N, C-alpha and C positions, 0 to 999 in steps of 0.2 A: 504493500500500500504506500510505501514511501515515495514511489515514482508517480503517484496520482497527482494530477493537476486539475484545478477547477477550470471548466470550460469558460471561455471569455464571455459568452452570453450570460452566464450566471452572475458575474460581477456587474454587468450592465443591469440585469434584472434586480439584483440586490440594491444597487444605487437608486433605481427608480422607486423601489418599494420603501426605502428608508430615508430618502432625500426629500425634504419638504420644500425644496426650491421649485417654484412654479415652472412648469414646462412652457416653452414658447409654442403655442399652438393657435389655431384659428379662433379659439374661444377666449383668448386673453384680452383683457381690457386695457386699452391705452391709458396712460396717466391722466390725460384730460377727460376721458370718458369716466374714469374712476372718480375723479374729483366732482364732476357733474352729478354722478349717481349718489355720492356721499352727501352732497348738498340737498338733493331731492329727498333722500332718506331722512335727513334731519328735519326737513319741512314736514314730511308725512308723519314722522314720529311726534312732532309738535302738535299736529292736528289730532292724532290719536290720543295724545295726553289730554288735550282740551275736551275731546268727546267723552273720555272716561271720567274726567272731572265733572262735567255736566251731568252724566249719569249718576255719579256718586253723590253730588252736592247740589244739583239744580243749577239754574242760570246764575252766572256771576252778577254781582251788583255793579252799577256804573262806577261807584266809588272804588271798587276793587280793581277797576281797569283804568285807574288814574293815569298810568304811563302809556296806555294804548293810544294809537293815533285816532283822530276823530274824522268822520266824513260828514261834511256840512252840505246842506241842500241835497241830501241823498235821495235817490230813487232806485227802483229795481231796474236792472238792465240785463242784457244777455251778451254773451261773447262766444265766438266760434272757437271750438276746441277740436283738435284732430281726433279722428276715430277711424276705424276700419269699416269699410262697407264691402259686401260680397255675398257669397252663397255659403250657408252653413253646412258643416260636415262634422259629425261626431260631437255636436253641441249637447250639453246635458239637458237643455230646456227647449230646444227647437228641433223640428224634423229636418233630416238631411234634405238639402235642396231649397230650403226657405231662404228668402233674402234676409240679410242680417246687417245691422248697424250696431257696432260695439259701444260700450261705455267709453269715456274719454281715454285716449291713448297715453300711456305713461312712458313706455319704452318701445323702441322699434329697432331691430337689426335685420335689414333685408339680407345682408351678407350671411347671417346665421339662420335666417328663415324663421325668426321668432318675433313675437310682439307681446307686450304686457299692457293690458288695460287696467282700469281701476278695479275690475272684478276678477280677472283671470288671465292666464297665459293662453296664447294662440300660436299654432303652427301656421306658417304662411305657405299656402299652396301656390298655384300659378297666379301671376299678377294679371289683374284685369286692365282694361283701358283706362287711362287717366286723362280726361279732357284738360281741365285747368286745375293744376295742383295749387290749392290755396297757399298763400305765403306762410300761414301759420303751420301748415303741414310740413313745409320745407324746413321749419325750425325744430321739429321734434328731434330731440337729441338721440344720439347713437345711430342716427339715420343710416 
């Protein structure tokens, strides 16, 4: 047994199994994308914290929001947010083949074939025709 040598592929396998250095692959996030994702996560965590606080304690008083910005002459408005439109397949609530418009889009990676809306992850199938891509949709990050 003294002449036995470990096959070279074993060393490579052992290195991959025990090395926690991220591999450079197609799913790696670029530093700028990672920074945007971290900022978005922080914002969503703040919203979740606020919702939990309202559930636990009721509405905050105006006095407790002394440091919050104020909106004067306010009114309700609407804003366009990017979403996916297409044909459903394997959706938990819709029959296959039904037209679908998703909840607002949070993440989109055409390169990886995935999208995350406020409610769930989606796999991207074949891309449909896009007449006029709204400017807001062009700015969805991780595009």
